mmCIF file as gemmi writes it, N, C-alpha and C atoms, coordinates in Angstrom:
data_model
loop_
_atom_site.group_PDB
_atom_site.id
_atom_site.type_symbol
_atom_site.label_atom_id
_atom_site.label_alt_id
_atom_site.label_comp_id
_atom_site.label_asym_id
_atom_site.label_entity_id
_atom_site.label_seq_id
_atom_site.pdbx_PDB_ins_code
_atom_site.Cartn_x
_atom_site.Cartn_y
_atom_site.Cartn_z
_atom_site.occupancy
_atom_site.B_iso_or_equiv
_atom_site.pdbx_formal_charge
_atom_site.auth_seq_id
_atom_site.auth_asym_id
_atom_site.pdbx_PDB_model_num
ATOM 1 N N . MET Axp A 1 ? -182.632 95.627 118.018 1 0 ? 1 A 1
ATOM 2 C CA . MET Axp A 1 ? -181.747 95.191 119.055 1 0 ? 1 A 1
ATOM 3 C C . MET Axp A 1 ? -180.543 96.715 118.737 1 0 ? 1 A 1
ATOM 4 N N . SER Axp A 2 ? -179.733 96.941 120.007 1 0 ? 2 A 1
ATOM 5 C CA . SER Axp A 2 ? -178.599 98.198 120.01 1 0 ? 2 A 1
ATOM 6 C C . SER Axp A 2 ? -177.326 97.438 120.192 1 0 ? 2 A 1
ATOM 7 N N . TRP Axp A 3 ? -176.204 98.473 120.23 1 0 ? 3 A 1
ATOM 8 C CA . TRP Axp A 3 ? -174.938 98.39 120.47 1 0 ? 3 A 1
ATOM 9 C C . TRP Axp A 3 ? -175.284 97.73 122.065 1 0 ? 3 A 1
ATOM 10 N N . ILE Axp A 4 ? -174.133 96.553 122.698 1 0 ? 4 A 1
ATOM 11 C CA . ILE Axp A 4 ? -174.3 95.839 123.917 1 0 ? 4 A 1
ATOM 12 C C . ILE Axp A 4 ? -172.719 96.365 124.181 1 0 ? 4 A 1
ATOM 13 N N . GLU Axp A 5 ? -172.45 96.963 125.583 1 0 ? 5 A 1
ATOM 14 C CA . GLU Axp A 5 ? -171.16 97.022 126.01 1 0 ? 5 A 1
ATOM 15 C C . GLU Axp A 5 ? -170.605 95.43 126.73 1 0 ? 5 A 1
ATOM 16 N N . THR Axp A 6 ? -169.894 95.01 126.177 1 0 ? 6 A 1
ATOM 17 C CA . THR Axp A 6 ? -169.498 93.577 126.731 1 0 ? 6 A 1
ATOM 18 C C . THR Axp A 6 ? -167.798 93.426 126.411 1 0 ? 6 A 1
ATOM 19 N N . ASP Axp A 7 ? -167.35 92.91 127.734 1 0 ? 7 A 1
ATOM 20 C CA . ASP Axp A 7 ? -166.041 92.396 128.005 1 0 ? 7 A 1
ATOM 21 C C . ASP Axp A 7 ? -165.128 93.845 127.218 1 0 ? 7 A 1
ATOM 22 N N . GLY Axp A 8 ? -165.248 95.106 127.418 1 0 ? 8 A 1
ATOM 23 C CA . GLY Axp A 8 ? -164.398 96.193 126.868 1 0 ? 8 A 1
ATOM 24 C C . GLY Axp A 8 ? -164.705 96.403 125.261 1 0 ? 8 A 1
ATOM 25 N N . ALA Axp A 9 ? -165.963 96.198 124.785 1 0 ? 9 A 1
ATOM 26 C CA . ALA Axp A 9 ? -166.093 96.717 123.381 1 0 ? 9 A 1
ATOM 27 C C . ALA Axp A 9 ? -167.5 96.812 123.435 1 0 ? 9 A 1
ATOM 28 N N . LEU Axp A 10 ? -168.035 97.444 122.381 1 0 ? 10 A 1
ATOM 29 C CA . LEU Axp A 10 ? -169.252 97.525 122.05 1 0 ? 10 A 1
ATOM 30 C C . LEU Axp A 10 ? -169.786 96.514 120.804 1 0 ? 10 A 1
ATOM 31 N N . VAL Axp A 11 ? -170.966 95.895 120.844 1 0 ? 11 A 1
ATOM 32 C CA . VAL Axp A 11 ? -170.892 94.628 120.067 1 0 ? 11 A 1
ATOM 33 C C . VAL Axp A 11 ? -172.473 94.86 119.537 1 0 ? 11 A 1
ATOM 34 N N . ARG Axp A 12 ? -172.742 94.551 118.222 1 0 ? 12 A 1
ATOM 35 C CA . ARG Axp A 12 ? -174.048 94.186 117.738 1 0 ? 12 A 1
ATOM 36 C C . ARG Axp A 12 ? -173.942 93.48 116.66 1 0 ? 12 A 1
ATOM 37 N N . THR Axp A 13 ? -175.356 92.676 116.524 1 0 ? 13 A 1
ATOM 38 C CA . THR Axp A 13 ? -175.303 91.9 115.774 1 0 ? 13 A 1
ATOM 39 C C . THR Axp A 13 ? -176.408 92.204 114.752 1 0 ? 13 A 1
ATOM 40 N N . PHE Axp A 14 ? -176.328 92.305 113.53 1 0 ? 14 A 1
ATOM 41 C CA . PHE Axp A 14 ? -177.277 92.574 112.485 1 0 ? 14 A 1
ATOM 42 C C . PHE Axp A 14 ? -177.691 91.344 112.071 1 0 ? 14 A 1
ATOM 43 N N . GLN Axp A 15 ? -179.152 91.559 111.593 1 0 ? 15 A 1
ATOM 44 C CA . GLN Axp A 15 ? -179.829 90.391 110.934 1 0 ? 15 A 1
ATOM 45 C C . GLN Axp A 15 ? -180.098 90.719 109.538 1 0 ? 15 A 1
ATOM 46 N N . THR Axp A 16 ? -179.75 89.754 108.764 1 0 ? 16 A 1
ATOM 47 C CA . THR Axp A 16 ? -179.884 90.099 107.283 1 0 ? 16 A 1
ATOM 48 C C . THR Axp A 16 ? -180.645 88.871 106.914 1 0 ? 16 A 1
ATOM 49 N N . PRO Axp A 17 ? -181.254 89.174 105.392 1 0 ? 17 A 1
ATOM 50 C CA . PRO Axp A 17 ? -182.219 88.168 104.759 1 0 ? 17 A 1
ATOM 51 C C . PRO Axp A 17 ? -181.327 86.664 104.088 1 0 ? 17 A 1
ATOM 52 N N . ASP Axp A 18 ? -179.979 87.112 103.908 1 0 ? 18 A 1
ATOM 53 C CA . ASP Axp A 18 ? -179.274 86.01 103.539 1 0 ? 18 A 1
ATOM 54 C C . ASP Axp A 18 ? -178.081 86.517 103.35 1 0 ? 18 A 1
ATOM 55 N N . PHE Axp A 19 ? -177.181 85.615 102.987 1 0 ? 19 A 1
ATOM 56 C CA . PHE Axp A 19 ? -175.768 85.526 102.868 1 0 ? 19 A 1
ATOM 57 C C . PHE Axp A 19 ? -175.039 87.163 101.977 1 0 ? 19 A 1
ATOM 58 N N . LEU Axp A 20 ? -175.881 86.939 100.862 1 0 ? 20 A 1
ATOM 59 C CA . LEU Axp A 20 ? -175.239 88.104 99.536 1 0 ? 20 A 1
ATOM 60 C C . LEU Axp A 20 ? -175.874 89.556 100.238 1 0 ? 20 A 1
ATOM 61 N N . THR Axp A 21 ? -176.954 90.003 101.175 1 0 ? 21 A 1
ATOM 62 C CA . THR Axp A 21 ? -177.049 90.999 102.142 1 0 ? 21 A 1
ATOM 63 C C . THR Axp A 21 ? -175.943 90.981 103.525 1 0 ? 21 A 1
ATOM 64 N N . ALA Axp A 22 ? -175.753 89.95 104.115 1 0 ? 22 A 1
ATOM 65 C CA . ALA Axp A 22 ? -174.77 90.049 104.735 1 0 ? 22 A 1
ATOM 66 C C . ALA Axp A 22 ? -173.441 90.815 104.071 1 0 ? 22 A 1
ATOM 67 N N . TYR Axp A 23 ? -173.24 90.252 103.19 1 0 ? 23 A 1
ATOM 68 C CA . TYR Axp A 23 ? -171.65 90.535 102.672 1 0 ? 23 A 1
ATOM 69 C C . TYR Axp A 23 ? -171.894 91.944 101.901 1 0 ? 23 A 1
ATOM 70 N N . ASN Axp A 24 ? -172.455 92.407 101.565 1 0 ? 24 A 1
ATOM 71 C CA . ASN Axp A 24 ? -173.144 93.727 101.071 1 0 ? 24 A 1
ATOM 72 C C . ASN Axp A 24 ? -172.825 94.622 102.023 1 0 ? 24 A 1
ATOM 73 N N . LEU Axp A 25 ? -173.643 94.322 103.355 1 0 ? 25 A 1
ATOM 74 C CA . LEU Axp A 25 ? -173.346 95.074 104.809 1 0 ? 25 A 1
ATOM 75 C C . LEU Axp A 25 ? -171.912 95.102 105.057 1 0 ? 25 A 1
ATOM 76 N N . VAL Axp A 26 ? -170.834 94.214 105.148 1 0 ? 26 A 1
ATOM 77 C CA . VAL Axp A 26 ? -169.967 94.326 105.448 1 0 ? 26 A 1
ATOM 78 C C . VAL Axp A 26 ? -169.591 94.915 104.577 1 0 ? 26 A 1
ATOM 79 N N . SER Axp A 27 ? -169.107 94.914 103.052 1 0 ? 27 A 1
ATOM 80 C CA . SER Axp A 27 ? -168.66 95.728 102.374 1 0 ? 27 A 1
ATOM 81 C C . SER Axp A 27 ? -168.829 97.206 102.38 1 0 ? 27 A 1
ATOM 82 N N . ALA Axp A 28 ? -170.195 97.681 102.751 1 0 ? 28 A 1
ATOM 83 C CA . ALA Axp A 28 ? -170.831 98.916 102.792 1 0 ? 28 A 1
ATOM 84 C C . ALA Axp A 28 ? -170.16 99.399 103.843 1 0 ? 28 A 1
ATOM 85 N N . LEU Axp A 29 ? -169.244 98.913 104.921 1 0 ? 29 A 1
ATOM 86 C CA . LEU Axp A 29 ? -168.858 99.406 106.627 1 0 ? 29 A 1
ATOM 87 C C . LEU Axp A 29 ? -167.275 99.461 106.047 1 0 ? 29 A 1
ATOM 88 N N . VAL Axp A 30 ? -167.078 98.933 105.192 1 0 ? 30 A 1
ATOM 89 C CA . VAL Axp A 30 ? -165.14 99.374 104.592 1 0 ? 30 A 1
ATOM 90 C C . VAL Axp A 30 ? -164.814 100.798 104.608 1 0 ? 30 A 1
ATOM 91 N N . ARG Axp A 31 ? -165.578 101.75 104.046 1 0 ? 31 A 1
ATOM 92 C CA . ARG Axp A 31 ? -165.464 102.678 103.682 1 0 ? 31 A 1
ATOM 93 C C . ARG Axp A 31 ? -165.588 103.922 104.871 1 0 ? 31 A 1
ATOM 94 N N . PRO Axp A 32 ? -166.46 103.62 105.369 1 0 ? 32 A 1
ATOM 95 C CA . PRO Axp A 32 ? -166.546 104.273 106.768 1 0 ? 32 A 1
ATOM 96 C C . PRO Axp A 32 ? -165.56 104.206 107.673 1 0 ? 32 A 1
ATOM 97 N N . ALA Axp A 33 ? -165.232 103.174 107.777 1 0 ? 33 A 1
ATOM 98 C CA . ALA Axp A 33 ? -164.055 102.485 108.801 1 0 ? 33 A 1
ATOM 99 C C . ALA Axp A 33 ? -162.791 102.925 108.611 1 0 ? 33 A 1
ATOM 100 N N . GLU Axp A 34 ? -162.508 103.13 107.142 1 0 ? 34 A 1
ATOM 101 C CA . GLU Axp A 34 ? -160.999 103.726 106.584 1 0 ? 34 A 1
ATOM 102 C C . GLU Axp A 34 ? -161.279 104.97 106.715 1 0 ? 34 A 1
ATOM 103 N N . ASP Axp A 35 ? -162.258 105.734 106.625 1 0 ? 35 A 1
ATOM 104 C CA . ASP Axp A 35 ? -162.595 107.289 106.767 1 0 ? 35 A 1
ATOM 105 C C . ASP Axp A 35 ? -161.978 107.325 107.992 1 0 ? 35 A 1
ATOM 106 N N . LEU Axp A 36 ? -162.567 107.107 109.052 1 0 ? 36 A 1
ATOM 107 C CA . LEU Axp A 36 ? -162.232 106.886 110.663 1 0 ? 36 A 1
ATOM 108 C C . LEU Axp A 36 ? -160.926 106.328 111.056 1 0 ? 36 A 1
ATOM 109 N N . ASN Axp A 37 ? -160.434 105.801 110.147 1 0 ? 37 A 1
ATOM 110 C CA . ASN Axp A 37 ? -158.938 105.234 110.561 1 0 ? 37 A 1
ATOM 111 C C . ASN Axp A 37 ? -158.863 104.503 111.757 1 0 ? 37 A 1
ATOM 112 N N . HIS Axp A 38 ? -160.679 103.497 111.779 1 0 ? 38 A 1
ATOM 113 C CA . HIS Axp A 38 ? -161.086 102.775 112.896 1 0 ? 38 A 1
ATOM 114 C C . HIS Axp A 38 ? -161.152 101.259 112.337 1 0 ? 38 A 1
ATOM 115 N N . HIS Axp A 39 ? -160.913 100.288 112.817 1 0 ? 39 A 1
ATOM 116 C CA . HIS Axp A 39 ? -161.51 99.019 112.01 1 0 ? 39 A 1
ATOM 117 C C . HIS Axp A 39 ? -162.078 98.282 113.118 1 0 ? 39 A 1
ATOM 118 N N . PRO Axp A 40 ? -163.388 98.153 112.629 1 0 ? 40 A 1
ATOM 119 C CA . PRO Axp A 40 ? -164.08 96.844 113.609 1 0 ? 40 A 1
ATOM 120 C C . PRO Axp A 40 ? -163.337 95.437 113.379 1 0 ? 40 A 1
ATOM 121 N N . ASP Axp A 41 ? -164.107 94.672 114.16 1 0 ? 41 A 1
ATOM 122 C CA . ASP Axp A 41 ? -163.531 93.081 114.144 1 0 ? 41 A 1
ATOM 123 C C . ASP Axp A 41 ? -165.104 93.014 113.649 1 0 ? 41 A 1
ATOM 124 N N . ILE Axp A 42 ? -165.579 91.937 112.406 1 0 ? 42 A 1
ATOM 125 C CA . ILE Axp A 42 ? -166.536 91.937 111.915 1 0 ? 42 A 1
ATOM 126 C C . ILE Axp A 42 ? -166.799 90.271 111.343 1 0 ? 42 A 1
ATOM 127 N N . ALA Axp A 43 ? -167.598 89.566 111.81 1 0 ? 43 A 1
ATOM 128 C CA . ALA Axp A 43 ? -168.078 88.152 111.752 1 0 ? 43 A 1
ATOM 129 C C . ALA Axp A 43 ? -169.042 88.555 110.443 1 0 ? 43 A 1
ATOM 130 N N . PHE Axp A 44 ? -169.501 87.401 109.751 1 0 ? 44 A 1
ATOM 131 C CA . PHE Axp A 44 ? -170.67 87.621 108.829 1 0 ? 44 A 1
ATOM 132 C C . PHE Axp A 44 ? -171.364 85.746 108.342 1 0 ? 44 A 1
ATOM 133 N N . GLY Axp A 45 ? -171.807 85.911 108.585 1 0 ? 45 A 1
ATOM 134 C CA . GLY Axp A 45 ? -172.384 84.637 107.512 1 0 ? 45 A 1
ATOM 135 C C . GLY Axp A 45 ? -174.018 84.6 106.938 1 0 ? 45 A 1
ATOM 136 N N . TRP Axp A 46 ? -174.692 83.421 106.751 1 0 ? 46 A 1
ATOM 137 C CA . TRP Axp A 46 ? -175.829 83.576 106.42 1 0 ? 46 A 1
ATOM 138 C C . TRP Axp A 46 ? -177.059 84 107.615 1 0 ? 46 A 1
ATOM 139 N N . GLY Axp A 47 ? -177.281 85.394 107.207 1 0 ? 47 A 1
ATOM 140 C CA . GLY Axp A 47 ? -178.506 85.756 108.124 1 0 ? 47 A 1
ATOM 141 C C . GLY Axp A 47 ? -177.646 86.876 109.221 1 0 ? 47 A 1
ATOM 142 N N . TYR Axp A 48 ? -176.811 86.754 109.174 1 0 ? 48 A 1
ATOM 143 C CA . TYR Axp A 48 ? -176.217 87.797 110.08 1 0 ? 48 A 1
ATOM 144 C C . TYR Axp A 48 ? -174.9 88.544 109.733 1 0 ? 48 A 1
ATOM 145 N N . VAL Axp A 49 ? -174.546 89.776 110.73 1 0 ? 49 A 1
ATOM 146 C CA . VAL Axp A 49 ? -173.5 90.396 110.519 1 0 ? 49 A 1
ATOM 147 C C . VAL Axp A 49 ? -172.86 90.912 111.932 1 0 ? 49 A 1
ATOM 148 N N . ARG Axp A 50 ? -171.975 90.579 112.472 1 0 ? 50 A 1
ATOM 149 C CA . ARG Axp A 50 ? -171.791 91.041 114.334 1 0 ? 50 A 1
ATOM 150 C C . ARG Axp A 50 ? -170.778 91.645 114.03 1 0 ? 50 A 1
ATOM 151 N N . VAL Axp A 51 ? -170.808 92.809 114.843 1 0 ? 51 A 1
ATOM 152 C CA . VAL Axp A 51 ? -169.732 93.985 114.548 1 0 ? 51 A 1
ATOM 153 C C . VAL Axp A 51 ? -169.062 93.739 115.671 1 0 ? 51 A 1
ATOM 154 N N . THR Axp A 52 ? -167.99 94.018 116.35 1 0 ? 52 A 1
ATOM 155 C CA . THR Axp A 52 ? -167.047 94.218 117.298 1 0 ? 52 A 1
ATOM 156 C C . THR Axp A 52 ? -166.264 95.824 117.305 1 0 ? 52 A 1
ATOM 157 N N . LEU Axp A 53 ? -166.503 96.72 118.282 1 0 ? 53 A 1
ATOM 158 C CA . LEU Axp A 53 ? -165.587 97.998 118.343 1 0 ? 53 A 1
ATOM 159 C C . LEU Axp A 53 ? -165.16 97.675 119.498 1 0 ? 53 A 1
ATOM 160 N N . THR Axp A 54 ? -163.742 98.159 119.099 1 0 ? 54 A 1
ATOM 161 C CA . THR Axp A 54 ? -163.007 98.621 120.514 1 0 ? 54 A 1
ATOM 162 C C . THR Axp A 54 ? -161.766 99.329 120.26 1 0 ? 54 A 1
ATOM 163 N N . THR Axp A 55 ? -161.113 100.222 121.503 1 0 ? 55 A 1
ATOM 164 C CA . THR Axp A 55 ? -160.079 100.616 120.703 1 0 ? 55 A 1
ATOM 165 C C . THR Axp A 55 ? -158.745 99.884 121.258 1 0 ? 55 A 1
ATOM 166 N N . HIS Axp A 56 ? -158.156 99.279 120.673 1 0 ? 56 A 1
ATOM 167 C CA . HIS Axp A 56 ? -157.296 98.307 121.379 1 0 ? 56 A 1
ATOM 168 C C . HIS Axp A 56 ? -155.96 98.884 122.22 1 0 ? 56 A 1
ATOM 169 N N . ASP Axp A 57 ? -155.209 100.214 121.325 1 0 ? 57 A 1
ATOM 170 C CA . ASP Axp A 57 ? -154.242 100.175 121.889 1 0 ? 57 A 1
ATOM 171 C C . ASP Axp A 57 ? -154.98 101.357 123.644 1 0 ? 57 A 1
ATOM 172 N N . ALA Axp A 58 ? -155.93 101.778 122.853 1 0 ? 58 A 1
ATOM 173 C CA . ALA Axp A 58 ? -156.862 102.497 124.302 1 0 ? 58 A 1
ATOM 174 C C . ALA Axp A 58 ? -157.49 101.42 125.425 1 0 ? 58 A 1
ATOM 175 N N . GLY Axp A 59 ? -157.449 100.212 125.204 1 0 ? 59 A 1
ATOM 176 C CA . GLY Axp A 59 ? -157.49 99.077 126.025 1 0 ? 59 A 1
ATOM 177 C C . GLY Axp A 59 ? -159.291 98.929 126.509 1 0 ? 59 A 1
ATOM 178 N N . GLY Axp A 60 ? -159.734 99.786 125.491 1 0 ? 60 A 1
ATOM 179 C CA . GLY Axp A 60 ? -161.324 99.678 125.76 1 0 ? 60 A 1
ATOM 180 C C . GLY Axp A 60 ? -162.407 100.407 124.734 1 0 ? 60 A 1
ATOM 181 N N . ILE Axp A 61 ? -163.436 100.973 125.365 1 0 ? 61 A 1
ATOM 182 C CA . ILE Axp A 61 ? -164.103 101.69 124.366 1 0 ? 61 A 1
ATOM 183 C C . ILE Axp A 61 ? -163.753 103.189 124.661 1 0 ? 61 A 1
ATOM 184 N N . THR Axp A 62 ? -163.613 103.639 123.208 1 0 ? 62 A 1
ATOM 185 C CA . THR Axp A 62 ? -163.551 105.048 123.309 1 0 ? 62 A 1
ATOM 186 C C . THR Axp A 62 ? -164.465 105.889 122.416 1 0 ? 62 A 1
ATOM 187 N N . GLU Axp A 63 ? -164.341 107.025 122.788 1 0 ? 63 A 1
ATOM 188 C CA . GLU Axp A 63 ? -165.533 108.03 121.745 1 0 ? 63 A 1
ATOM 189 C C . GLU Axp A 63 ? -165.423 107.702 119.734 1 0 ? 63 A 1
ATOM 190 N N . LEU Axp A 64 ? -164.331 107.196 120.043 1 0 ? 64 A 1
ATOM 191 C CA . LEU Axp A 64 ? -164.247 106.777 118.175 1 0 ? 64 A 1
ATOM 192 C C . LEU Axp A 64 ? -165.127 105.698 117.913 1 0 ? 64 A 1
ATOM 193 N N . ASP Axp A 65 ? -165.248 104.709 119.448 1 0 ? 65 A 1
ATOM 194 C CA . ASP Axp A 65 ? -165.754 103.565 118.92 1 0 ? 65 A 1
ATOM 195 C C . ASP Axp A 65 ? -167.288 103.866 118.655 1 0 ? 65 A 1
ATOM 196 N N . HIS Axp A 66 ? -167.918 104.947 119.957 1 0 ? 66 A 1
ATOM 197 C CA . HIS Axp A 66 ? -169.341 105.311 119.74 1 0 ? 66 A 1
ATOM 198 C C . HIS Axp A 66 ? -169.409 106.105 118.272 1 0 ? 66 A 1
ATOM 199 N N . ARG Axp A 67 ? -168.364 106.836 117.472 1 0 ? 67 A 1
ATOM 200 C CA . ARG Axp A 67 ? -168.721 107.518 116.765 1 0 ? 67 A 1
ATOM 201 C C . ARG Axp A 67 ? -168.499 106.448 115.612 1 0 ? 67 A 1
ATOM 202 N N . LEU Axp A 68 ? -168.004 105.557 115.558 1 0 ? 68 A 1
ATOM 203 C CA . LEU Axp A 68 ? -168.286 104.802 114.308 1 0 ? 68 A 1
ATOM 204 C C . LEU Axp A 68 ? -169.605 104.055 114.75 1 0 ? 68 A 1
ATOM 205 N N . ALA Axp A 69 ? -169.937 103.471 115.795 1 0 ? 69 A 1
ATOM 206 C CA . ALA Axp A 69 ? -171.1 102.929 115.434 1 0 ? 69 A 1
ATOM 207 C C . ALA Axp A 69 ? -172.308 103.58 115.249 1 0 ? 69 A 1
ATOM 208 N N . GLN Axp A 70 ? -172.372 105.13 115.416 1 0 ? 70 A 1
ATOM 209 C CA . GLN Axp A 70 ? -173.416 105.866 114.987 1 0 ? 70 A 1
ATOM 210 C C . GLN Axp A 70 ? -173.245 105.618 113.441 1 0 ? 70 A 1
ATOM 211 N N . VAL Axp A 71 ? -172.079 105.8 112.649 1 0 ? 71 A 1
ATOM 212 C CA . VAL Axp A 71 ? -172.168 105.648 111.403 1 0 ? 71 A 1
ATOM 213 C C . VAL Axp A 71 ? -172.753 104.534 110.949 1 0 ? 71 A 1
ATOM 214 N N . ILE Axp A 72 ? -172.072 103.408 111.531 1 0 ? 72 A 1
ATOM 215 C CA . ILE Axp A 72 ? -172.694 101.942 110.903 1 0 ? 72 A 1
ATOM 216 C C . ILE Axp A 72 ? -174.073 102.062 111.277 1 0 ? 72 A 1
ATOM 217 N N . ASP Axp A 73 ? -174.825 102.648 112.022 1 0 ? 73 A 1
ATOM 218 C CA . ASP Axp A 73 ? -176.042 102.348 112.067 1 0 ? 73 A 1
ATOM 219 C C . ASP Axp A 73 ? -176.724 103.475 110.917 1 0 ? 73 A 1
ATOM 220 N N . LEU Axp A 74 ? -175.882 104.526 110.483 1 0 ? 74 A 1
ATOM 221 C CA . LEU Axp A 74 ? -176.601 105.026 109.452 1 0 ? 74 A 1
ATOM 222 C C . LEU Axp A 74 ? -176.586 104.257 108.11 1 0 ? 74 A 1
ATOM 223 N N . VAL Axp A 75 ? -175.349 103.756 107.955 1 0 ? 75 A 1
ATOM 224 C CA . VAL Axp A 75 ? -175.079 102.867 107.03 1 0 ? 75 A 1
ATOM 225 C C . VAL Axp A 75 ? -176.052 101.187 106.793 1 0 ? 75 A 1
ATOM 226 N N . VAL Axp A 76 ? -176.776 100.963 107.881 1 0 ? 76 A 1
ATOM 227 C CA . VAL Axp A 76 ? -177.589 99.69 107.526 1 0 ? 76 A 1
ATOM 228 C C . VAL Axp A 76 ? -179.189 100.517 107.529 1 0 ? 76 A 1
ATOM 229 N N . LYS Axp A 77 ? -179.387 101.668 107.676 1 0 ? 77 A 1
ATOM 230 C CA . LYS Axp A 77 ? -180.632 102.519 107.562 1 0 ? 77 A 1
ATOM 231 C C . LYS Axp A 77 ? -180.583 102.148 106.224 1 0 ? 77 A 1
ATOM 232 N N . THR Axp A 78 ? -179.619 102.638 105.385 1 0 ? 78 A 1
ATOM 233 C CA . THR Axp A 78 ? -179.699 102.981 103.919 1 0 ? 78 A 1
ATOM 234 C C . THR Axp A 78 ? -179.997 101.647 103.433 1 0 ? 78 A 1
ATOM 235 N N . LEU Axp A 79 ? -179.429 100.743 103.476 1 0 ? 79 A 1
ATOM 236 C CA . LEU Axp A 79 ? -179.353 99.301 103.074 1 0 ? 79 A 1
ATOM 237 C C . LEU Axp A 79 ? -180.938 98.981 103.624 1 0 ? 79 A 1
ATOM 238 N N . ILE Axp A 80 ? -181.699 99.346 104.309 1 0 ? 80 A 1
ATOM 239 C CA . ILE Axp A 80 ? -183.142 98.853 104.659 1 0 ? 80 A 1
ATOM 240 C C . ILE Axp A 80 ? -182.974 97.121 104.53 1 0 ? 80 A 1
ATOM 241 N N . LEU Axp A 81 ? -182.365 96.853 105.704 1 0 ? 81 A 1
ATOM 242 C CA . LEU Axp A 81 ? -182.518 95.236 105.993 1 0 ? 81 A 1
ATOM 243 C C . LEU Axp A 81 ? -183.23 94.99 106.859 1 0 ? 81 A 1
């Protein structure tokens, strides 16, 4: 599954084998978000992490959202989900 554009946001859900892996994925996303000064909405639980990207002050999706989505995809690849 890839990023889906919905309601003015990019959304992607990553499947994980357990809760600890979901938590570790969320933790791994903190530094890249801080580096870009762009902070996603994240929901997670047993077996999933859902990331929502939007630029609130721009009222929708911007290049920054696309850039963070690419970085998130790279982070996920390093975790071998």
